[in-house]
C-alpha positions as CSV (number, residue, x, y, z in Angstrom):
1,M,-8.3,-125.3,-0.2
2,S,-6.7,-126.5,2.9
3,T,-4.5,-124.5,5.2
4,I,-0.8,-125.3,5.3
5,R,0.9,-124.8,8.7
6,F,4.5,-125.4,9.7
7,I,7.1,-124.2,12.1
8,S,10.1,-122.3,10.6
9,D,13.4,-121.4,12.0
10,E,14.5,-117.8,11.9
11,K,17.8,-118.8,10.5
12,I,19.7,-121.9,9.7
13,S,22.4,-122.3,12.4
14,H,25.6,-124.0,11.8
15,H,27.9,-125.0,14.6
16,K,30.9,-122.7,14.6
17,T,34.1,-124.0,15.9
18,S,36.7,-121.9,17.8
19,D,38.7,-121.8,14.5
20,W,35.8,-119.9,12.9
21,Y,36.0,-117.2,15.6
22,W,39.8,-117.1,15.4
23,I,39.7,-116.5,11.7
24,A,37.0,-113.8,12.1
25,G,39.2,-112.1,14.8
26,I,42.3,-112.3,12.6
27,F,40.4,-110.9,9.7
28,A,39.1,-108.0,11.9
29,A,42.6,-107.2,13.2
30,T,44.0,-107.3,9.6
31,I,41.3,-104.9,8.4
32,L,42.1,-102.5,11.3
33,I,45.9,-102.6,10.7
34,V,45.5,-102.1,6.9
35,S,43.1,-99.2,7.5
36,A,45.5,-97.6,10.1
37,L,48.4,-98.0,7.6
38,M,46.4,-96.3,4.9
39,G,45.5,-93.5,7.3
40,D,41.7,-94.2,7.5
41,I,41.2,-95.6,11.0
42,L,37.5,-94.6,11.2
43,F,36.8,-96.8,8.2
44,G,38.6,-99.7,9.8
45,V,36.7,-99.3,13.1
46,I,33.4,-99.2,11.2
47,L,34.3,-102.5,9.4
48,V,35.5,-104.1,12.6
49,L,32.2,-103.1,14.4
50,G,30.3,-104.6,11.5
51,L,32.2,-107.9,11.8
52,V,31.7,-108.0,15.6
53,T,28.0,-107.4,15.1
54,L,27.9,-110.2,12.5
55,I,29.7,-112.6,15.0
56,M,27.2,-111.6,17.8
57,H,24.2,-112.2,15.5
58,G,25.6,-115.7,14.7
59,R,25.7,-116.5,18.3
60,L,22.1,-115.7,19.0
61,P,19.8,-118.6,19.9
62,D,17.5,-119.7,17.1
63,A,13.9,-118.3,17.1
64,T,11.1,-120.3,15.6
65,Y,8.0,-118.9,13.8
66,E,4.7,-120.4,13.0
67,V,3.9,-120.0,9.3
68,E,0.5,-120.5,7.9
69,I,-0.6,-120.4,4.2
70,N,-4.3,-119.8,4.1
71,K,-6.9,-118.4,1.7
72,K,-5.8,-114.7,2.3
73,G,-2.0,-115.1,2.1
74,I,1.1,-116.2,4.0
75,R,1.2,-115.4,7.7
76,V,4.5,-115.5,9.5
77,E,3.8,-115.1,13.2
78,N,1.8,-111.8,13.2
79,K,2.9,-110.5,9.8
80,M,0.5,-111.2,6.9
81,Y,1.7,-111.2,3.3
82,L,-1.5,-111.0,1.2
83,F,-1.4,-112.9,-2.1
84,D,-2.0,-109.7,-4.1
85,Q,1.1,-108.1,-2.5
86,I,3.3,-111.0,-3.5
87,H,5.1,-110.5,-6.8
88,T,6.7,-113.9,-7.3
89,F,7.7,-117.0,-5.3
90,S,10.2,-119.8,-5.7
91,I,11.0,-123.0,-3.8
92,D,14.8,-123.5,-3.3
93,T,15.4,-127.2,-2.9
94,N,19.2,-127.0,-3.3
95,I,19.8,-126.4,0.4
96,T,18.5,-128.2,3.5
97,P,16.0,-127.3,4.8
98,H,14.2,-126.1,1.7
99,H,13.3,-122.5,1.4
100,L,10.1,-120.7,0.3
101,I,11.4,-117.4,-1.2
102,I,8.7,-114.8,-1.8
103,V,9.3,-111.4,-3.4
104,S,6.7,-108.9,-2.2
105,K,5.7,-105.6,-3.7
106,R,7.0,-103.7,-0.7
107,M,9.7,-101.1,-1.2
108,I,11.8,-102.1,1.9
109,A,12.9,-105.7,2.3
110,P,10.9,-107.2,-0.5
111,R,12.6,-110.6,-0.5
112,I,11.6,-113.0,2.3
113,S,13.2,-116.4,2.7
114,I,11.2,-118.9,4.8
115,P,13.0,-122.2,5.7
116,F,10.6,-125.2,5.8
117,S,10.7,-128.9,6.5
118,G,8.0,-131.5,7.0
119,V,5.9,-129.9,4.3
120,D,6.0,-130.8,0.6
121,G,7.3,-127.9,-1.5
122,D,5.0,-128.9,-4.4
123,D,2.0,-128.5,-2.1
124,I,3.1,-125.0,-1.2
125,A,3.8,-124.1,-4.8
126,E,0.4,-125.4,-5.9
127,V,-1.4,-123.3,-3.3
128,L,0.5,-120.2,-4.3
129,R,-0.1,-120.8,-8.0
130,T,-3.9,-121.4,-7.3
131,H,-4.0,-117.8,-5.9
132,G,-2.3,-116.3,-8.9
133,V,1.2,-115.8,-7.6
134,K,3.8,-116.2,-10.3
135,E,6.6,-118.8,-9.8
136,D,10.1,-117.6,-10.5
137,K,12.2,-120.3,-12.0
138,T,15.5,-118.3,-12.2
139,P,18.5,-119.3,-10.2
140,H,18.7,-117.9,-6.7
141,H,21.0,-115.1,-5.6
142,A,24.6,-116.0,-5.2
143,F,24.8,-113.9,-2.0
144,H,22.2,-116.0,-0.3
145,K,24.1,-119.2,-1.1
146,F,27.4,-117.5,0.0
147,L,25.9,-116.7,3.4
148,H,24.6,-120.2,3.7
149,N,28.0,-121.7,2.8
150,I,30.0,-119.7,5.4
151,G,27.5,-120.6,8.1
152,L,25.5,-117.4,8.5
Protein backbone atom coordinates (compact mmCIF):
# COMPACT_ATOMS: atom_id res chain seq x y z
CA MET A 1 0.00 0.00 0.00
CA SER A 2 1.32 3.40 -0.87
CA THR A 3 1.08 6.44 1.32
CA ILE A 4 -1.28 9.22 0.25
CA ARG A 5 -0.19 12.75 1.13
CA PHE A 6 -1.88 16.06 0.47
CA ILE A 7 -2.21 19.56 1.86
CA SER A 8 -5.57 20.48 3.35
CA ASP A 9 -6.98 23.88 4.22
CA GLU A 10 -8.30 24.30 7.74
CA LYS A 11 -11.50 25.79 6.39
CA ILE A 12 -12.95 26.75 3.07
CA SER A 13 -12.84 30.54 2.86
CA HIS A 14 -15.33 32.57 0.97
CA HIS A 15 -14.81 36.22 0.20
CA LYS A 16 -17.21 38.20 2.37
CA THR A 17 -18.32 41.54 1.00
CA SER A 18 -19.07 44.53 3.18
CA ASP A 19 -22.78 43.68 2.76
CA TRP A 20 -22.19 40.39 4.61
CA TYR A 21 -20.76 42.31 7.59
CA TRP A 22 -23.59 44.88 7.49
CA ILE A 23 -26.19 42.10 7.56
CA ALA A 24 -24.39 40.41 10.47
CA GLY A 25 -24.27 43.72 12.37
CA ILE A 26 -27.95 44.46 11.75
CA PHE A 27 -28.81 40.93 12.85
CA ALA A 28 -26.78 41.40 16.08
CA ALA A 29 -28.43 44.76 16.80
CA THR A 30 -31.88 43.26 16.19
CA ILE A 31 -31.17 40.40 18.58
CA LEU A 32 -29.99 42.84 21.24
CA ILE A 33 -33.02 45.13 20.83
CA VAL A 34 -35.54 42.26 20.91
CA SER A 35 -33.82 40.79 23.98
CA ALA A 36 -33.93 44.18 25.72
CA LEU A 37 -37.63 44.59 24.90
CA MET A 38 -38.31 41.13 26.33
CA GLY A 39 -36.36 42.00 29.47
CA ASP A 40 -33.51 39.55 28.95
CA ILE A 41 -30.51 41.69 28.09
CA LEU A 42 -27.98 39.09 29.28
CA PHE A 43 -29.27 36.56 26.74
CA GLY A 44 -28.99 39.18 23.99
CA VAL A 45 -25.45 40.10 25.01
CA ILE A 46 -24.42 36.42 24.96
CA LEU A 47 -25.92 35.95 21.47
CA VAL A 48 -24.23 39.11 20.17
CA LEU A 49 -20.87 37.99 21.62
CA GLY A 50 -21.34 34.65 19.85
CA LEU A 51 -22.04 36.42 16.56
CA VAL A 52 -19.02 38.71 16.99
CA THR A 53 -16.86 35.63 17.69
CA LEU A 54 -18.21 33.95 14.56
CA ILE A 55 -17.41 37.04 12.47
CA MET A 56 -13.89 37.23 13.92
CA HIS A 57 -13.32 33.53 13.19
CA GLY A 58 -14.39 34.09 9.60
CA ARG A 59 -11.77 36.80 9.20
CA LEU A 60 -8.86 34.60 10.36
CA PRO A 61 -6.28 33.72 7.72
CA ASP A 62 -6.45 30.19 6.40
CA ALA A 63 -4.17 27.61 7.92
CA THR A 64 -3.01 24.60 5.94
CA TYR A 65 -2.31 21.13 7.26
CA GLU A 66 -0.34 18.23 5.90
CA VAL A 67 -2.49 15.10 5.75
CA GLU A 68 -1.02 11.64 5.35
CA ILE A 69 -2.88 8.35 5.02
CA ASN A 70 -0.42 5.56 5.80
CA LYS A 71 -0.51 1.95 7.02
CA LYS A 72 -1.39 2.99 10.61
CA GLY A 73 -4.12 5.56 10.00
CA ILE A 74 -4.75 9.16 9.03
CA ARG A 75 -2.31 11.78 10.28
CA VAL A 76 -3.37 15.43 10.23
CA GLU A 77 -0.28 17.46 11.18
CA ASN A 78 0.66 15.91 14.55
CA LYS A 79 -2.66 14.22 15.32
CA MET A 80 -2.96 10.54 14.37
CA TYR A 81 -6.33 8.86 13.83
CA LEU A 82 -5.65 5.12 13.91
CA PHE A 83 -7.75 2.94 11.63
CA ASP A 84 -9.16 0.94 14.55
CA GLN A 85 -10.37 4.21 16.14
CA ILE A 86 -12.27 5.31 13.01
CA HIS A 87 -15.89 4.19 13.02
CA THR A 88 -16.93 5.24 9.49
CA PHE A 89 -15.84 7.47 6.65
CA SER A 90 -17.46 9.12 3.66
CA ILE A 91 -16.29 11.17 0.71
CA ASP A 92 -18.40 14.27 0.04
CA THR A 93 -18.10 15.20 -3.62
CA ASN A 94 -21.09 17.59 -3.60
CA ILE A 95 -18.96 20.56 -2.58
CA THR A 96 -15.65 21.87 -3.88
CA PRO A 97 -13.10 21.00 -2.70
CA HIS A 98 -14.19 17.47 -1.85
CA HIS A 99 -14.21 16.42 1.80
CA LEU A 100 -13.08 13.28 3.56
CA ILE A 101 -15.39 12.96 6.54
CA ILE A 102 -14.35 10.53 9.25
CA VAL A 103 -16.31 9.62 12.35
CA SER A 104 -14.00 8.45 15.10
CA LYS A 105 -14.85 6.53 18.24
CA ARG A 106 -13.85 9.47 20.45
CA MET A 107 -16.42 10.97 22.82
CA ILE A 108 -15.54 14.61 22.10
CA ALA A 109 -15.57 15.94 18.53
CA PRO A 110 -15.91 12.56 16.82
CA ARG A 111 -16.69 13.99 13.35
CA ILE A 112 -13.70 15.30 11.41
CA SER A 113 -14.07 16.90 7.98
CA ILE A 114 -10.89 17.14 5.90
CA PRO A 115 -11.06 19.13 2.64
CA PHE A 116 -8.89 17.74 -0.14
CA SER A 117 -7.98 18.46 -3.75
CA GLY A 118 -5.41 17.05 -6.11
CA VAL A 119 -6.09 13.54 -4.81
CA ASP A 120 -8.64 11.08 -6.15
CA GLY A 121 -11.39 10.41 -3.62
CA ASP A 122 -11.71 6.83 -4.90
CA ASP A 123 -8.06 6.19 -4.00
CA ILE A 124 -8.65 7.48 -0.47
CA ALA A 125 -11.81 5.36 -0.12
CA GLU A 126 -10.01 2.25 -1.38
CA VAL A 127 -7.19 2.66 1.16
CA LEU A 128 -9.65 3.14 4.02
CA ARG A 129 -11.76 0.15 2.93
CA THR A 130 -8.58 -1.97 2.70
CA HIS A 131 -7.94 -1.26 6.37
CA GLY A 132 -11.44 -2.29 7.41
CA VAL A 133 -13.02 1.14 7.86
CA LYS A 134 -16.73 1.10 6.95
CA GLU A 135 -17.97 3.56 4.35
CA ASP A 136 -21.04 5.60 5.25
CA LYS A 137 -23.27 6.18 2.22
CA THR A 138 -25.93 8.25 4.03
CA PRO A 139 -26.44 11.92 3.13
CA HIS A 140 -24.30 14.40 4.99
CA HIS A 141 -25.52 16.63 7.77
CA ALA A 142 -27.62 19.58 6.68
CA PHE A 143 -25.86 21.82 9.21
CA HIS A 144 -22.50 21.24 7.48
CA LYS A 145 -24.03 22.23 4.13
CA PHE A 146 -25.74 25.25 5.73
CA LEU A 147 -22.41 26.55 7.09
CA HIS A 148 -20.79 26.00 3.69
CA ASN A 149 -23.58 27.88 1.90
CA ILE A 150 -23.43 30.95 4.16
CA GLY A 151 -19.69 31.16 3.73
CA LEU A 152 -18.37 29.81 7.03
